[in-house]
VEXDREN-2710 file (C-alpha; in Angstrom, 1 decimal):
% VEXDREN-2710
k/r/px/py/pz
1/MET/137.4/160.1/96.1
2/PHE/135.2/161.7/93.5
3/GLY/136.2/165.2/94.2
4/ILE/133.4/165.6/96.8
5/SER/134.3/167.5/99.9
6/SER/132.9/166.6/103.3
7/GLY/130.6/169.6/103.3
8/GLU/129.1/168.5/100.0
9/LEU/128.7/165.0/101.3
10/PHE/126.9/166.2/104.4
11/PHE/124.6/168.3/102.2
12/ILE/123.7/165.3/100.1
13/ALA/123.0/163.2/103.2
14/ILE/120.6/165.9/104.5
15/ILE/118.8/166.0/101.2
16/ALA/118.6/162.2/101.1
17/LEU/117.2/162.2/104.7
18/ILE/114.5/164.7/103.7
19/VAL/113.6/163.0/100.4
20/LEU/113.7/159.3/101.6
21/GLY/112.7/159.8/105.2
22/PRO/114.2/158.2/108.3
23/GLU/112.5/154.8/107.6
24/ARG/113.8/154.1/104.1
25/LEU/117.2/155.8/104.4
26/PRO/119.0/152.8/106.1
27/LYS/117.7/150.3/103.5
28/VAL/118.8/152.6/100.6
29/THR/122.3/153.1/102.1
30/ARG/122.6/149.3/102.5
31/MET/121.6/148.8/98.9
32/ALA/124.0/151.6/97.8
33/GLY/126.8/150.0/99.8
34/MET/126.0/146.6/98.2
35/TRP/126.1/148.1/94.7
36/VAL/129.4/149.9/95.4
37/ARG/130.9/146.6/96.8
38/ARG/129.7/144.7/93.7
39/ALA/131.2/147.4/91.4
40/ARG/134.5/147.1/93.3
41/THR/134.5/143.3/93.0
42/GLN/133.8/143.5/89.3
43/TRP/136.5/146.1/88.8
44/ASN/139.0/144.0/90.7
45/SER/138.0/140.9/88.7
46/VAL/138.5/142.7/85.4
47/LYS/141.8/144.1/86.6
48/ASP/143.0/140.7/87.7
49/GLU/142.0/139.2/84.4
50/LEU/143.8/141.9/82.5
51/GLU/146.9/141.4/84.6
52/ARG/146.8/137.6/83.9
53/GLU/146.4/138.2/80.2
54/LEU/149.3/140.6/80.1
55/THR/151.4/138.2/82.0
56/ALA/150.5/135.4/79.7
57/GLU/151.2/137.6/76.7
58/GLU/154.6/138.6/78.2
59/LEU/155.4/134.9/78.7
60/LYS/154.4/134.1/75.1
61/ARG/156.6/136.9/73.9
62/SER/159.5/135.7/76.0
63/LEU/159.1/132.1/74.8
64/HIS/159.0/133.4/71.2
65/ASP/162.2/135.4/71.8
66/ALA/163.9/132.3/73.3
67/GLN/162.9/130.1/70.4
68/SER/164.2/132.6/67.8
69/ALA/167.5/132.9/69.8
70/LEU/167.7/129.1/69.8
71/GLN/167.1/128.9/66.1
72/ASP/169.7/131.6/65.4
73/THR/172.2/129.7/67.5
74/GLU/171.4/126.5/65.7
75/GLN/171.9/128.2/62.4
76/ARG/175.3/129.6/63.5
77/ILE/176.4/126.1/64.6
78/ARG/175.3/124.6/61.3
79/ASP/177.1/127.4/59.4
80/SER/180.3/126.9/61.4
81/GLY/180.1/123.1/60.8
82/ALA/179.8/123.7/57.1
83/GLU/182.7/126.1/57.2
84/ALA/184.8/123.5/59.0
85/ARG/183.9/120.9/56.4
86/ARG/184.9/123.3/53.6
87/GLU/188.2/124.1/55.3
88/PHE/188.9/120.3/55.8
89/GLU/188.2/119.6/52.2
90/GLN/190.5/122.4/51.1
91/MET/193.3/121.1/53.4
92/ARG/192.7/117.6/52.1
93/ALA/193.0/118.8/48.5
94/SER/196.2/120.7/49.3
95/VAL/197.7/117.6/50.8
96/GLN/196.9/115.4/47.8
97/GLN/199.5/114.9/45.1
98/PRO/200.1/117.7/42.7
99/ASP/199.5/115.6/39.6
100/GLY/195.8/115.5/40.4
101/SER/195.6/111.7/40.6
102/GLY/193.8/112.0/43.9
103/ALA/196.0/109.4/45.6
104/ALA/197.2/110.4/49.0
105/PRO/200.9/110.4/49.6
106/ALA/202.4/107.3/51.1
107/PRO/202.4/107.4/54.9
108/VAL/205.8/107.8/56.5
109/SER/206.7/104.9/58.8
110/GLU/208.0/105.8/62.2
111/GLU/209.6/102.4/62.8
112/PRO/213.4/102.3/62.8
113/ALA/215.1/100.5/59.9
114/PRO/216.4/97.0/60.9
115/ALA/220.0/97.1/61.9
116/PRO/222.6/95.2/59.8
117/PRO/223.8/91.9/61.2
118/SER/226.8/92.4/63.5
119/LYS/230.1/90.6/63.2
120/PRO/230.8/87.9/65.7
121/GLN/233.3/88.9/68.3
122/GLU/236.3/86.8/69.2
123/GLY/235.4/83.6/70.8
124/GLU/231.9/83.6/69.6
125/SER/230.6/81.4/66.8
126/ASP/227.9/81.9/64.3
127/GLU/226.1/78.9/65.5
128/PRO/223.3/79.3/68.0
129/ARG/224.0/78.1/71.5
130/ASN/222.0/75.2/73.1
131/ALA/221.5/75.9/76.7
END
């Protein structure tokens, strides 16, 4: 634990028994055990607090990275929207009349032209029938 071998520990116990005496040795060892327990508890408390702080810091860093990635994506979307608008305006300008009047060309109608009146066939009259 602290680099103390069992022989050295036995030697320290013998000296403590001689110095403190058999009456006070159990009380002193209980007190030493209590202080060691408190020290371990404090150490574990500090260690847990540090781990929580590191975890919180890591979460903050991760959140910051996610926010910056979101902002980058948003900016790219805005840039691509602006580029699409520019391309649309260029195409619109190229479709406009070459005289620069700004008027759009007349739309082409897809309806068929009306058919010329047909000649009446034999036996038919030009008058409408009453049925």
